[in-house]
N, C-alpha and C positions, 0 to 999 in steps of 0.2 A: 307554718311556724316551726321553730326548732323542736326537735324531739327531746322530751324530758327523760334523761337516762340517769342511772345511778352514778356513773362516772362524771357526768356533767355536774351533778349536785355536790359530789365530793370536791370537785375542782373549785366550785363556788364557795362552799361553806367550810371545807376541811373535814377530815375523817371524824373527829370527835363530834362536831355539830351535826354531821350527817347521821351518826349513830343515835344521837339524842332525838333528832327530828323523826327518824324512822320509828323509834320507840313511841314517840308521841302520836304519830300517825297510826301505828298498829293498835294503840290503846283507845282509838276513837276520840282523840283530843281535838280534832279539827271540826269546827261547826260553822253553820251559816255561810257556806261557800256560795258566792255569787260571781258569775262570769259574765263579762260583756266584751265581746270582741277579743282583743289581745290582753285585756286586763282581768284580773281575778282578785276578789277580796274575800277574807275569811277571818273568823275568830278562832284562836288556838287557846285551849285551856291548859295552863301549866300550873304554877302556884297561884297564878292570877290569870286574867284574860288579856290576850294580846291580839291587836289588830294587825293583820298582814295584808300587804298589797303586792301582787306580782304582775309584772309586765313582760310579755313575750314578743320577740321579733323573729325574723327568719334566722338570725345568727346568734341570739343571746336571750337569756332570761334574767331579769333584774328583780330584786326583792327589797322591800322595806318593812320594818316592823317597829312597834313602839317599845320593844324591850330594850334593856340596857345594852345587851351585846350588839344589837343592830344599830341602835341610835338613829334609826330611820334611813340608814345607808347600807350597812353590811348585810350579806345573806346569812341569816342566822338559822338556828335549829327550827324555829317556828316557820320560817320561809320554806325549809326543806319539807316539813310536814304538809304544808299546803301544796307544794309542788308535787308531792307523792299522791295527794288526792286528785290533782289534775291528771297525773299519769294514769290513775285508775280509770278515769273517765274517757281516756283516749280510745278511739275505736281500734279493735285488734286488726292487725294486718291480715290480708287474705293469704291463705297458704300458697307458697311458691309452686309454680308449675314444675313439672319434671325438667323442662328445658332451663328454666331459671335456676333451679337447684344445681343442675349439672354444670351450668356456666359458673356459678358462684364457687362450687367445689373445685373446678378446674383452675379458676383464678387463684384460689387459696393454695392449691397444690403447686402451682407454678412458682409461687413465692418461696416454697420450702427448698431446703438444700437436698441433695441426693441422699445424704445420711438420714435426714429427718423423714424423707419419704419412705425409705426402706424400713426404718424403725416403726413408723405408724402402720405400714402395710403388714409387717410381721406381727404386730400386736393384734391387728384386725383378723388375720387368718388364724392366729392362735386361739381366738375365741369362736371361730365359725368352723365347725367340723366339716360341713358340706363343702365350703369354699376351699378349705385346706386339702381335702381329698381330691377335688377337681383340679386344683393347681398342681398337686403332686403328680397326678396322672398326666397332666399336660407336660410337666417336666420330663417324665419318663419317656413319653412319645418323642419329645423334641430331642432327646439324647440320641435317638436313632438306633439304640441297641436292644430293642425289644425282640424277643423270640416268639415263636408260635405259642409256646407254653404260657408266656406272659399274657398274650392276647386271649388265649383260650380261657385262662383263669378269670379275666375281666368279663368275658362273655357269659360263661357258665354261672357266674354269680348273679346274673340277672334272671330272676324267676318270677312267676306269678305268685306273689305273696298274699294269699287270700282266696276266697271262693270265686269260681268263675262267673258267678252271677253278681258279684260285687263290682259295680261300675268303677268305683274309685281305684280298686286294686288292679283291674284290667287296664285302665288308662295309665296308671303308674308304671305297669310293666312295659307297655308300648313306648311311653315317653323315655324311660330309662334305656330301653333297648335302642331306640332311635338315637339317643345321645351318644352312646358308645360307638355306634356306626358312623355318626358324623365326626367323632373324634378320630376314628381310624382313617376316614376319608381325608380329613384335614392334614394328617401327617403321613398319608400313603406313600409319598415320594421318599420318605425316610425309612421305609420298611423294605426289606428284601422281597423281591417279587414272589418267591415261593412262600415266604412267611405270610404275605398278603393273600395269596391264593388259598392257603390252608385256612387262614382266618375267615375268609369269605365263605368257604365251604362249610366250616364248622358253624359259622353264624347261621347259615341256611338250615343246617341240621337241628341246631338248638332252637331256632325260631319255629320250625315245623313241630318239634316236640311240645313246645309251650303252647302254641296256638291250638293244638288239639284239645286243650283243656277249656277253650273258649267256645261256647255253643252258639254265639250269635255274631255273624260277620257283619250284618247290616248296621248295627249300632257302632261298630268300630272300623268301618271300611276305610276311612281316611288314615287312621293310624296304621292299619294293616297294610294298605297300599304304600304308604310312605316307607315303612321298614323293608317291604319286599323290593321296592325300587332301589333303595340304598344298597341292599345286598347284591342285586343284579349289577349295579354300577361298580361296586367294589370288585366283583368277580370279573367283569369286563376289563377293568383297569389292570388287574393282575394278569389276565390272559394276554393282554396287549403288550405287556412288558416281558413276557417269557421269550427266551431265545431258543426254544426247542425246534428241532427239525420239523418241517411241515407235516410229515407223515405222523409223527408222534403227537403233534398238536391236534391234527384231525381225529386221531384215534381217541384222544382225551375228550374232545368236545362231543363226539358221537356217543361216548359212554355216558356223559352227563345228560345229554338230550334224551337218552333212552331210559334213564333212571326215573322211576315213577314217583319216588318220594324225595327227590333232591331239590326240585325247583320251588322257591318260596311262594309261588302263586298256586301251587297244587292244592293245598288244603283250602284256599279261598275258593277255587273253582269247584271243589267237591262240596263245600258248604253252600255255595250258590245253587248248585244242582239239587242239594237236599231241600233248600228253602223253596225251590220252584216246584217241588213235587206236591 
């Protein structure tokens, strides 16, 4: 049967009668509601008692009332009041799934103009600090003009904010650190190879400093390994893009291999050895 909506009732009764019927409904003026299939009967108390009969189909709802305004034909304020009672009794819709919600939103956005989309999006990011910062960072990366100093500032601001035994604080550090590494990897092709190389090296150094504060590798191994792997991938990408002479590249790589505190897995291996003792 047709959904009983406020817009439908206004279309049937008019704005004035809808307001009167809403007031009558809210004051509990509808009594003795009896429904049978597509038909409903009720008594509405106004200055007197009025009998209302509503009939619903798949496309329309019809109403008759013994009041003077209806004359047994027109949809009056008393019909509105009874219809609102029927609306109250309708089962609530199940919450939309994520897929259904996204489909509906996409359909709605497709119907908007470019200017409307921009305006709504700007209003949204103006109210969401985290989203605004994330998008601004993405814009800066997309511009392709970031220096090592810019990347260093982004990385160094990610610290363990809390005690090392606070699970929530440790997880927040790893997630934030992994997020910035993923962002660098996403826009790596827009960064100068040396800028990327220095950022990867500094990322390793900063990572090693922060994880020394964490006393338990086992509880955070997945986070730990994910960040270490991303750092290695960034470093390999940067090295592959260097146009250094082979002898210089070989010397650089030997120096890094021989550095005991450079590799992001070093502290993990030390911790594993400590836990095994």
